[in-house]
C-alpha positions in Angstrom: 19.5 107.2 -134.6 20.7 104.1 -135.6 19.2 102.5 -138.8 17.8 99.2 -138.3 19.5 96.2 -140.3 16.3 95.4 -142.0 15.9 99.0 -143.4 19.5 98.9 -144.8 19.1 95.5 -146.4 16.1 96.6 -148.2 17.7 99.7 -149.5 20.4 97.4 -151.0 18.3 95.7 -153.4 15.4 98.2 -153.8 13.9 99.7 -157.4 16.1 98.0 -159.6 19.5 99.3 -157.9 22.3 96.9 -156.9 25.9 96.6 -155.6 29.2 97.4 -157.1 31.6 95.2 -155.9 34.7 97.6 -155.8 36.5 95.2 -153.0 39.2 93.7 -155.0 42.3 93.0 -153.1 45.7 94.5 -154.1 46.8 91.6 -156.0 43.4 91.1 -157.7 43.4 94.9 -159.1 47.1 94.6 -160.0 46.2 91.5 -162.5 43.3 94.0 -163.8 45.6 96.8 -164.4 48.2 94.5 -166.0 45.7 94.1 -168.7 45.8 98.0 -169.5 49.7 98.1 -168.6 49.1 100.2 -165.6 51.4 100.1 -162.4 49.2 99.3 -159.3 50.5 101.9 -156.8 48.1 103.5 -154.1 47.5 106.7 -156.1 46.5 104.3 -159.5 43.8 102.6 -157.2 42.6 105.6 -155.9 42.2 107.3 -159.6 40.6 104.5 -160.8 38.1 104.2 -158.0 37.4 107.9 -157.9 36.4 107.5 -161.5 33.8 105.1 -160.7 32.4 106.6 -157.5 32.5 110.4 -159.4 30.1 108.8 -161.9 27.3 110.6 -160.8 24.5 109.1 -163.0 25.5 105.9 -162.4 26.0 105.8 -158.7 22.5 108.0 -158.1 20.4 106.0 -160.4 21.8 102.2 -160.7 24.1 101.5 -157.7 22.6 101.0 -154.1 26.0 100.2 -152.5 29.7 99.8 -152.8 31.7 96.8 -151.4 34.9 98.3 -150.7 38.6 97.0 -149.8 39.8 98.4 -146.5 42.2 100.5 -148.2 39.5 102.2 -149.9 37.1 102.3 -147.1 39.8 104.8 -145.7 40.9 106.5 -148.6 40.3 110.1 -149.9 40.1 111.2 -153.6 42.5 113.4 -155.1 40.5 116.6 -153.7 40.9 115.2 -150.3 37.1 114.2 -149.9 36.8 110.9 -148.1 35.5 108.2 -150.8 32.8 107.3 -148.2 31.3 111.1 -148.3 31.5 110.8 -152.1 29.5 107.3 -151.8 26.8 108.5 -149.3 26.6 111.8 -151.3 25.2 110.1 -154.2 22.6 108.3 -152.0 24.7 104.8 -152.0 25.5 102.9 -149.0 29.5 102.1 -148.4 30.0 98.5 -147.5 33.2 96.6 -146.8 34.7 93.1 -147.5 36.0 91.6 -144.2 37.2 88.2 -144.8 40.9 87.8 -145.8 40.7 85.0 -148.6 40.2 81.5 -149.1 43.3 79.3 -147.7 43.8 75.9 -148.9 41.9 73.7 -146.3 44.2 71.1 -144.4 43.4 67.6 -145.4 41.0 68.4 -148.0 42.9 68.9 -151.5 41.6 71.1 -153.9 39.2 72.7 -151.3 39.4 76.2 -149.4 38.3 77.5 -146.3 37.9 81.7 -145.9 39.7 83.1 -143.0 39.3 86.2 -141.2 37.1 85.7 -137.9 40.0 86.4 -135.4 39.5 89.8 -134.3 36.4 90.5 -136.4 34.4 91.9 -133.8 36.8 94.5 -133.2 37.3 95.5 -136.8 33.5 96.0 -137.4 33.5 98.2 -134.8 36.3 100.1 -136.6 34.7 99.9 -140.2 31.4 100.9 -138.8 32.8 103.9 -137.2 34.2 104.9 -140.7 30.8 104.5 -142.2 30.4 100.9 -143.6 26.9 99.7 -143.1 27.2 96.6 -144.6 29.7 93.6 -145.0 30.9 90.8 -147.5 32.5 87.6 -146.8 32.8 85.0 -149.7 33.0 81.2 -149.1 34.5 79.1 -152.3 32.9 75.9 -153.0 34.8 73.9 -155.9 32.8 71.9 -158.2 33.9 68.6 -159.7 32.7 64.9 -160.0 33.9 64.4 -156.6 33.9 67.7 -154.8 33.1 69.5 -152.9 33.0 67.4 -149.6 30.7 67.7 -147.0 33.5 68.8 -144.6 34.5 71.3 -146.8 31.0 72.6 -147.4 30.3 72.7 -143.7 33.2 74.2 -142.4 32.5 77.6 -144.8 28.8 77.7 -143.9 29.8 77.8 -140.3 32.4 80.4 -141.0 29.8 82.4 -142.9 27.1 82.0 -140.2 29.4 83.0 -137.4 30.9 86.3 -139.7 27.0 87.2 -140.3 26.3 87.1 -136.7 29.1 89.2 -135.7 28.0 91.6 -138.4 24.4 91.8 -137.0 25.9 92.2 -133.6 27.8 95.3 -134.8 24.7 96.6 -136.6 26.1 96.1 -140.1 24.2 94.1 -142.7 25.8 90.7 -143.6 26.2 89.7 -147.3 26.3 86.2 -147.3 28.4 84.9 -150.3 28.7 81.0 -150.8 30.1 80.8 -154.3 30.5 77.3 -156.2 32.9 78.1 -158.5 31.9 78.2 -162.5 35.6 78.5 -163.5 37.5 76.5 -160.8 39.4 73.2 -162.3 38.5 71.3 -164.5 35.2 73.6 -165.0 33.9 70.9 -167.0 30.9 70.2 -165.0 27.1 69.9 -166.4 24.5 72.5 -165.2 22.7 69.9 -163.6 25.9 68.9 -161.3 25.9 73.1 -160.5 22.3 72.7 -159.5 22.8 69.8 -157.2 26.0 71.3 -155.6 24.4 74.8 -155.2 21.1 73.4 -153.8 23.1 71.2 -151.1 25.1 74.3 -150.3 22.4 76.9 -149.9 20.8 74.4 -147.3 23.7 73.9 -145.1 24.4 77.6 -145.3 20.8 78.4 -144.2 20.7 75.6 -141.3 24.0 77.2 -140.1 22.5 80.9 -140.1 19.4 79.4 -138.1 21.8 77.8 -135.7 23.6 81.3 -135.1 20.6 83.1 -134.6 21.1 85.4 -137.5 18.0 87.7 -138.4 17.2 86.7 -141.9 15.3 89.8 -142.6 18.7 91.8 -142.1 20.8 90.2 -144.6 21.6 89.6 -148.1 22.5 86.4 -150.1 25.0 86.6 -152.7 25.0 83.5 -154.5 26.3 82.2 -157.9 23.9 81.7 -160.7 23.3 77.8 -161.6 25.2 77.6 -164.7 27.6 74.8 -166.1 31.3 74.8 -165.8 33.3 77.3 -168.0 35.0 74.8 -170.1 31.4 73.0 -170.8 29.3 75.9 -171.7 26.2 75.2 -173.4 23.1 76.0 -171.4 20.9 78.6 -172.9 20.1 82.0 -171.0 16.5 80.4 -170.4 18.1 77.4 -169.1 20.4 79.3 -166.4 17.5 81.3 -165.2 15.0 78.1 -164.8 17.6 76.0 -162.8 18.7 78.8 -160.9 15.4 79.8 -159.8 14.3 76.3 -159.0 17.4 75.9 -156.6 16.8 79.4 -154.8 13.1 78.5 -154.5 14.0 75.3 -152.8 16.5 76.6 -150.4 16.1 80.4 -149.4 13.5 81.5 -147.2 11.1 84.3 -148.2 12.3 86.3 -145.0 15.5 87.1 -146.7 14.9 90.5 -148.5 17.1 90.2 -151.3 19.4 88.3 -153.3 22.4 89.8 -155.3 24.3 87.4 -157.7 27.9 87.4 -158.4 29.1 87.5 -161.9 31.5 84.6 -161.2 33.5 84.2 -164.7 30.5 85.0 -166.7 31.2 87.5 -169.9 29.6 91.3 -169.1 27.0 90.9 -171.2 25.9 86.9 -170.3 25.9 88.0 -166.4 23.1 90.9 -167.4 21.2 88.5 -169.9 21.2 85.8 -167.0 20.0 88.5 -164.0 17.3 89.5 -166.7 15.8 86.4 -167.6 15.5 85.5 -164.0 13.4 88.6 -163.3 11.1 88.7 -166.2 9.9 85.2 -166.0 9.2 84.1 -162.7 7.3 85.0 -159.5 9.9 85.6 -157.0 9.8 86.2 -153.3 12.9 88.2 -152.9 14.4 91.4 -154.8 16.7 89.9 -157.0 19.5 92.0 -158.1 23.5 92.2 -159.2 26.6 92.5 -157.2 29.0 92.4 -159.6 32.6 93.6 -159.9 34.3 92.5 -163.2 30.8 92.6 -165.2 30.2 96.2 -164.1 33.9 97.6 -164.7 35.7 95.7 -167.3 34.7 97.9 -170.3 34.9 101.2 -167.7 38.6 100.1 -167.0 39.5 99.4 -170.6 37.9 103.0 -171.8 39.8 104.9 -169.0 43.1 103.1 -169.7 44.7 104.8 -166.6 44.5 108.0 -168.1 43.4 111.4 -166.9 41.7 112.6 -170.2 40.0 109.1 -170.3 37.7 109.7 -166.9 34.7 110.9 -168.8 34.7 107.9 -171.4 35.4 105.5 -168.5 32.7 106.7 -166.4 30.2 106.7 -169.7 30.8 102.9 -169.9 30.4 102.4 -166.1 27.1 104.4 -166.3 26.1 102.2 -169.5 26.7 98.7 -167.5 24.9 99.8 -164.3 21.9 100.9 -166.3 21.9 97.4 -168.5 22.1 95.8 -164.8 19.5 97.8 -163.4 17.4 97.2 -166.3 18.1 93.4 -165.9 16.9 93.8 -162.1 13.6 94.6 -163.3 13.5 92.0 -166.4 13.6 94.6 -169.0 16.8 94.2 -170.6 16.9 93.5 -174.5 20.1 92.9 -176.2 19.5 95.5 -178.7 19.8 98.3 -176.0 23.5 97.2 -176.0 23.7 97.6 -179.9 22.0 100.9 -179.7 24.5 102.4 -177.0 
């Protein structure tokens, strides 16, 4: 029996569980491995991801789905078990990143357009066959005094909508990710500027989704939080929560079952604190959870350090972060829980 898109989307954001973004491209994971002096090979990437996916408590209790890179979707663990089977056995849903990256946009200096629509319908059929039940596509929006331009926002929103429609046609839930960059250049924008840009971007994205006939009840939104630029950080946790909720309530239809935030340049603990504040102080029409990469993995990667004897330590770190973010998704995270751990 084919599961309804709406049911999969609800499972992705339910009961304080969230998404593990393990979809780093080969070049991105190499940068992460460089921080622990580990050479990135197919085997080292497999070992690292196996450490995460076999963290049983984290996967069963706190992680609803895993966004995979194409290599990982078809990869097997050291004992020959497909990663997709390990993820499903933990009650989690396998997903797949389907864009092929943000490329410089012609005649739009400093802005990008995400590519990957060509041949996407055929790839989605292959990914569905392999077990993927949701997908992710990231549009990247630069913020400065002059950027983004309307042309760049429209182009990225249109691509996101076309991708989402193709996913739903293939019975795959689309994660729609328009990221207004916190850590782009120059990164000195105020929280008010981020709110203005994010609101405008989300309005245009939902216009395009509507025109593309996307079923809003069968998708998940993965936005940035409304936050000041990386080189201008002074907004409090409460300000970030208030501004983020205000923008989302002005733009995101209540038909969307869930919002799973990206961590986008925030520190591990910051991403958790902001998520908890959003969930604890406001009456929200959607489930609001996490779809974190670095903010779930950073401490686990350092604890593991590329060594087989450190697998249990890496899994403990990953489980702790997953639990903290699960509490944040219920609005119940407290800073002293970090110290106690």
